C-alpha positions in Angstrom: 14.2 -40.6 -16.6 11.2 -38.5 -15.9 11.4 -36.3 -12.9 8.5 -36.6 -10.4 6.4 -33.5 -10.8 6.3 -31.2 -7.1 3.0 -30.0 -6.0 2.4 -27.5 -3.8 1.9 -28.8 0.1 -2.0 -29.9 1.4 -3.8 -27.1 2.3 -2.0 -24.5 0.8 -2.9 -22.7 -2.5 -1.3 -20.3 -5.3 -2.4 -16.7 -6.1 -2.1 -16.1 -9.7 -2.7 -12.2 -10.9 -6.4 -12.5 -12.0 -7.0 -13.3 -8.0 -4.3 -11.1 -6.8 -5.6 -8.1 -8.0 -8.9 -9.3 -6.0 -6.4 -9.3 -3.0 -4.7 -6.2 -3.5 -7.9 -4.2 -3.8 -9.2 -5.2 -0.7 -6.1 -5.0 1.7 -5.7 -1.4 0.0 -9.4 -0.5 1.1 -8.3 -1.8 4.8 -4.9 0.2 4.6 -6.6 3.5 4.1 -9.2 2.9 6.4 -7.0 2.0 9.3 -4.8 5.3 8.9 -8.3 7.2 8.9 -8.7 5.4 12.3 -5.1 6.1 13.1 -3.4 2.5 13.3 -0.1 1.8 12.0 1.3 -1.0 10.4 3.6 -4.0 12.1 4.9 -6.5 10.7 6.5 -9.3 12.9 8.1 -12.7 12.2 6.2 -15.6 11.0 8.0 -17.9 13.8 8.3 -17.6 17.1 9.1 -19.0 20.1 6.1 -22.0 20.9 6.4 -20.9 24.5 4.6 -17.4 23.4 2.1 -18.9 21.7 1.5 -21.7 24.6 1.1 -19.2 27.0 -1.0 -16.8 25.1 -3.4 -18.8 23.3 -3.8 -22.0 26.4 -2.3 -24.8 26.5 -5.8 -26.7 26.3 -7.2 -24.9 23.2 -7.6 -26.9 20.2 -4.9 -24.6 18.1 -2.3 -25.6 21.2 -3.0 -29.1 21.2 -3.5 -30.2 17.7 -2.8 -27.4 15.2 0.5 -25.5 15.9 3.2 -26.2 13.1 6.1 -26.6 15.6 9.7 -27.8 15.4 13.5 -28.0 16.9 15.7 -25.7 15.2 19.2 -26.5 14.4 19.9 -25.6 18.3 17.1 -27.7 19.7 15.0 -24.9 20.6 11.1 -25.4 19.8 9.9 -23.2 17.1 6.4 -22.5 16.0 4.8 -21.2 12.5 2.5 -18.3 14.0 -1.0 -19.4 14.3 -2.3 -16.0 15.1 -1.1 -12.6 15.3 -1.7 -11.1 18.7 0.4 -12.8 20.8 3.6 -11.8 18.2 2.2 -7.9 18.1 2.6 -8.0 22.0 5.7 -9.5 22.1 7.2 -7.0 19.4 5.6 -4.4 21.9 7.7 -5.4 24.9 10.5 -6.1 23.1 10.9 -3.0 21.8 9.7 -1.3 25.2 6.5 -0.1 26.3 7.1 3.6 26.1 9.0 3.9 23.0 6.1 2.9 20.0 2.8 3.8 19.3 0.0 1.7 20.7 -2.5 1.0 17.7 -1.2 -1.3 15.0 -2.8 -3.3 12.0 -1.0 -6.2 10.3 -1.8 -7.9 7.4 0.1 -11.3 6.3 0.4 -15.4 6.9 -0.6 -17.7 9.9 -0.4 -21.3 9.9 -2.4 -24.0 11.6 -2.1 -28.0 11.0 -6.4 -28.2 10.1 -8.2 -30.0 8.1 -8.5 -28.0 4.6 -11.8 -27.2 3.7 -13.9 -24.2 2.1 -12.2 -21.1 3.3 -10.0 -23.1 5.7 -6.2 -23.6 4.7 -3.4 -24.7 6.5 -1.7 -21.4 5.5 -4.0 -18.7 5.7 -4.1 -14.6 5.7 -5.3 -12.6 8.5 -5.9 -8.6 8.6 -6.0 -7.3 12.2 -5.8 -4.4 14.4 -5.0 -4.2 18.3 -5.4 -1.2 20.5 -3.4 -0.8 23.5 -3.6 0.8 26.8 -7.4 1.9 27.1 -9.8 0.0 29.4 -12.6 2.7 28.3 -15.6 0.9 26.7 -15.4 3.2 23.9 -12.4 1.7 22.7 -14.5 -2.1 22.6 -17.0 0.1 20.4 -14.5 1.5 17.9 -13.2 -1.2 17.1 -16.5 -2.9 16.3 -17.4 0.5 14.1 -14.2 0.1 12.4 -15.2 -3.5 11.7 -18.3 -2.5 10.5 -17.1 0.1 8.4 -14.6 -1.8 7.1 -17.1 -4.9 5.5 -19.3 -2.1 4.4 -16.3 0.0 2.0 -15.9 -3.9 0.8 -19.3 -3.7 -0.6 -20.8 -6.1 2.1 -24.2 -5.6 3.3 -25.8 -8.3 4.5 -23.6 -9.3 7.7 -24.5 -9.9 11.3 -22.1 -9.0 14.4 -22.8 -11.4 17.3 -21.6 -10.0 20.6 -21.3 -11.4 24.2 -19.4 -10.8 27.5 -16.9 -12.9 29.0 -16.7 -11.0 32.2 -13.5 -10.6 34.3 -11.3 -13.4 35.3 -13.8 -13.6 38.9 -17.0 -13.6 36.6 -15.4 -16.6 34.8 -14.6 -18.8 37.8 -18.2 -18.5 39.4 -19.8 -19.0 36.1 -17.9 -22.4 34.9 -19.3 -23.7 38.3 -22.3 -23.4 37.7 -21.7 -24.4 34.0 -20.1 -27.4 35.4 -23.0 -28.2 37.1 -25.2 -28.2 34.3 -23.0 -30.0 31.9 -23.3 -33.2 34.4 -26.5 -33.6 33.2 -26.9 -33.5 29.5 -24.9 -35.9 26.6 -21.8 -34.4 25.4 -19.7 -35.4 22.3 -16.4 -36.9 23.0 -14.2 -34.0 22.7 -16.5 -31.9 25.1 -16.5 -34.9 27.8 -12.5 -34.1 27.9 -13.2 -30.1 27.2 -15.3 -29.6 30.5 -12.3 -31.5 32.7 -9.7 -28.7 31.4 -11.5 -25.7 29.7 -15.3 -25.8 30.7 -15.9 -22.7 28.4 -14.6 -24.1 25.2 -17.9 -26.3 25.2 -19.8 -23.8 24.3 -18.3 -23.0 21.0 -18.5 -26.7 20.4 -19.7 -27.0 16.4 -21.1 -30.5 17.1 -25.1 -31.0 16.6 -25.5 -32.9 19.7 -24.0 -30.3 21.9 -25.4 -27.2 20.3 -28.8 -28.8 20.8 -27.5 -29.7 24.6 -26.4 -26.3 25.6 -29.4 -24.5 24.4 -30.7 -23.6 27.8 -27.3 -23.7 29.3 -26.8 -20.8 32.0 -25.5 -17.5 30.2 -22.4 -15.8 31.5 -24.0 -12.4 30.8 -26.4 -13.2 33.7 -23.2 -13.7 36.3 -21.2 -10.9 35.4 -20.2 -8.8 38.3 -20.9 -5.3 38.5 -18.1 -3.4 36.9 -18.0 -6.0 34.0 -22.2 -5.6 33.5 -21.5 -1.9 33.7 -18.9 -2.4 30.8 -20.8 -4.4 28.4 -24.2 -2.2 29.1 -22.2 0.8 28.1 -20.3 -1.0 25.3 -24.2 -1.5 23.8 -24.9 1.6 24.2 -22.0 3.7 22.5 -22.6 1.0 19.4 -26.3 2.0 19.8 -25.4 5.6 19.3 -23.5 5.2 16.1 -25.7 2.8 14.8 -23.5 0.0 14.5 -26.2 -3.3 14.5 -25.4 -6.1 16.4 -27.1 -9.5 17.5 -26.5 -10.8 21.4 -24.9 -13.9 21.7 -24.8 -15.8 24.9 -23.0 -19.0 23.5 -20.3 -16.8 22.0 -17.1 -17.5 23.7 -14.2 -17.7 21.0 -11.5 -19.9 20.8 -8.6 -18.5 22.5 -8.0 -18.4 26.2 -6.9 -14.8 26.5 -10.1 -12.9 25.9 -12.0 -10.9 28.5 -15.4 -9.1 28.7 -16.4 -7.8 25.1 -15.9 -10.7 22.4 -17.6 -10.6 19.0 -17.9 -12.5 15.5 -18.7 -11.4 12.1 -20.8 -13.6 10.1 -22.0 -13.3 6.4 -25.3 -14.1 5.5 -24.5 -15.3 1.5 -21.8 -17.5 2.7 -24.6 -20.1 3.8 -22.4 -21.4 6.4 -22.3 -20.7 10.5 -18.6 -19.9 10.1 -17.4 -16.4 11.4 -15.3 -14.5 9.1 -14.0 -12.1 11.7 -13.8 -12.3 15.3 -11.9 -10.2 18.4 -12.5 -9.2 21.5 -10.9 -7.5 24.8 -7.8 -9.1 26.2 -6.7 -7.0 29.4 -4.6 -9.7 31.0 -2.5 -11.0 28.3 0.0 -8.2 27.8 0.5 -9.0 31.7 0.8 -12.5 31.2 3.3 -12.6 28.6 5.5 -9.9 30.8 4.4 -6.6 30.3 2.6 -3.9 33.2 -1.3 -4.6 32.8 -2.2 -3.3 30.0 -6.0 -3.1 28.6 -6.1 -4.2 25.1 -9.2 -4.9 21.8 -9.0 -6.1 18.5 -9.9 -8.4 15.9 -8.9 -10.4 13.2 -10.5 -11.2 9.6 -9.9 -14.6 7.7 -8.9 -13.3 4.3 -9.9 -16.4 2.4 -13.4 -16.7 3.8 -13.8 -13.0 3.1 -12.1 -13.6 -0.5 -14.9 -16.4 -1.0 -17.5 -13.9 -0.7 -16.0 -10.7 -1.6 -17.5 -9.7 -5.3 -14.9 -8.1 -7.1 -16.1 -4.2 -8.4 -16.2 -3.8 -11.6 -13.6 -1.3 -13.1 -12.2 -0.5 -16.7 -9.0 -2.6 -17.9 -6.0 -1.8 -16.8 -4.5 -0.2 -20.2 -1.3 -1.7 -21.0 1.2 -0.3 -23.8 3.4 -3.2 -25.7 7.0 -1.7 -27.4 7.6 -3.2 -30.5 11.3 -2.8 -32.1 12.6 -3.9 -35.1 16.3 -3.4 -36.8 19.3 -3.4 -34.9 20.8 -2.8 -31.7 20.6 1.0 -31.7 16.9 0.9 -32.3 16.6 -1.2 -29.5 18.8 1.0 -27.2 16.4 3.8 -28.2 13.4 1.7 -28.0 14.5 1.1 -24.0 15.1 4.8 -23.3 11.7 5.5 -24.7 9.9 2.7 -22.7 11.8 4.2 -19.1 10.4 7.6 -19.7 6.6 5.8 -20.4 7.2 4.0 -16.8 8.4 7.3 -15.1 5.3 9.2 -16.6 3.4 6.1 -15.0 2.5 4.8 -18.1 2.3 0.9 -17.9 4.7 -0.4 -20.7 6.5 -3.9 -21.3 9.1 -4.3 -24.1 10.3 -7.0 -26.3 13.9 -7.3 -26.6 14.2 -10.4 -29.2 14.9 -9.5 -32.9 11.1 -10.9 -34.3 8.8 -10.0 -36.8 6.2 -7.3 -36.3 3.6 -10.0 -36.9 5.0 -12.4 -34.4 5.2 -9.2 -31.7 2.0 -7.6 -32.3 1.0 -11.5 -31.7 2.3 -11.4 -28.3 0.9 -8.0 -27.4 -2.4 -9.4 -28.1 -1.7 -12.6 -26.0 -0.8 -10.2 -23.1 -4.2 -8.4 -23.4 -2.4 -5.1 -24.3 -4.7 -2.5 -26.3 -2.0 -0.9 -27.9 1.1 -0.8 -29.2 4.2 1.3 -29.8 6.4 0.4 -32.8 9.3 1.5 -33.4 11.7 0.7 -36.6 14.4 2.1 -39.0 12.1 4.3 -40.4 10.8 5.6 -37.5 14.0 6.1 -35.5 15.2 8.4 -38.9 11.7 10.2 -38.9 11.9 10.8 -34.9 8.7 9.5 -34.8 6.7 6.1 -33.0 3.7 4.3 -34.4 0.9 3.8 -31.8 -1.2 1.1 -32.8 -5.0 0.5 -31.4 -4.7 -3.5 -31.3 -8.7 -3.5 -31.2 -9.3 -1.3 -33.9 -5.9 -2.3 -35.7 -6.1 1.3 -36.9 -2.5 3.3 -36.4 -1.0 7.1 -36.2 2.6 8.4 -36.4 3.8 10.4 -33.6 6.3 12.8 -33.0 8.7 11.0 -30.1 8.6 14.4 -28.3 4.8 14.3 -28.3 4.3 10.4 -27.4 4.2 10.8 -23.5 1.4 13.5 -24.0 -0.3 11.4 -26.4 -0.8 8.9 -24.6 -1.4 10.8 -21.4 -4.6 12.3 -23.5 -5.9 8.5 -24.2 -5.7 7.7 -20.3 -7.1 10.9 -19.0 -10.5 9.6 -18.6 -9.9 5.8 -17.9 -8.8 6.5 -14.0 -7.5 2.5 -14.8 -5.1 2.1 -12.2 -7.6 2.1 -9.6 -11.1 1.0 -9.3 -13.5 3.7 -8.1 -14.5 2.4 -4.3 -10.5 2.8 -3.8 -10.6 6.3 -4.8 -13.4 6.9 -2.7 -11.9 4.7 0.1 -8.8 7.4 0.0 -11.4 10.1 0.1 -12.4 9.0 3.0 -15.8 8.1 1.7 -18.4 6.3 3.9 -20.1 3.2 3.8 -19.1 2.5 -0.3 -21.2 -0.6 -1.2 
C-alpha cells in the first residue's frame, strides 16, 4: 500500500540552501547595524498566554478577531502562537525585572497569523525588529526611523519611501474620533468598516477597500486635532529627521493595525514592489508597558516583514564559496588519516566534506562535481606512503602533489584573494560603513 504524501501546511514554505544564504546575508547586516546602534538580541517563546496579545493588540483588531492561532493546552489554558513580537518582548522585560536588564532590544524570528496566503504574506512569517524602552524624547523616534532608513540602504535598496504620521495621545484620539464619527455617518463604507466604526473607528482609515479609500480621502486629519504637547513632539521628530537628511512623506491617513500605538507612527514602502503594502512599520507605544503590568514607560520600535523584503531584495554578486572534497582510496587506516586531515582543514576555516565509503575515484570525483566542489583532495595508498595529498582542480582537470605538512598553507594561498566566506557588503557593514548600496 502506497503511503500518502504529506505536504507542508497552507501558508508555510521551505527555505533551501540557495535561498537561506540570502536570508543569512540580510540578517548578518541587520545584526551588525543593530550592534552599532547599541541594541542587543532578545529571544522569546513562539507561544504565549492568549491574554497577552488580546490586551496589547486590542480586542477589536483584525489580528485578535480573525487571525490568531489560539488553542487550549492539556491543562485547558488558552495559548496563542505569537502574531507579533512587541508584546512578548515587554512580557519578558517585565518578568525579568525592569531595572535588571537592558532596554534596547532587537529580535529575529517567526510569527503566526491565520490570514489568506498571498505574495509576501504567509501564515508563518518572519520579522526583524527593534524595541527601545524608557525614552520619551522625540530624538528616540527619529533614531529608530534613522536606523530603519540606514538598514534598507545597507541592504542595497534605494527606491523606498517612509510614510510618517502622529496619532497623538489618548486625549487627542478621543477628541478626533468624535469628529471622525460625524464625518463617517455621511459617507458610504464597506461592510467591514460599518462594523469597525462602531468598535474601533480609527481602523476605518486603514481599510484597503477602494470604496472606503476614496470616501475617507477628504476625512478630517488627526494631526489637525493634536494637543499642544503632541503637536510639539511631532514637530521635533520631523525637525530631527530633516537635520539627519532622512526623507519621509507625511501621510495623515496612516494609523497602523495595532491599538497600542501613540504619537509617532510610520511605515516603509518599496517602489519596486508595485504594491501598496508596507514592508516595515512601527511607532511609539507609550502606554503599553503600563497596560501589561509595568510602570508607565515610554517606548518606540519597528518591525520588518522578511518575506516582503526578500521578494524585492537583490542578493549582491559574490564569489562562490569554495568547497573542498576529500576522496580516499584504500583501507581503514587511510580513512582514519583522511579524517584527521579533514579536521585540521576545518580548524583552519577551510570548508571540506569527506567521503566515508570505499568507492572508486571516478565515482567520488563525480560526486564532488555534483556538490559544486572546485577542488578535490585525493588520498590513497601511494599518497599515504609518500606523505602527500593530491590537490585536484575540478574545473581545469589539473592536479599536483603536496606534502601533508604544507597542505593548509597551500590551500590558504588559493583562498587568499577570494574572500569567499562573506560578500563585500557584509565586510563593509562590519566596518561600520554607511549607505552601502
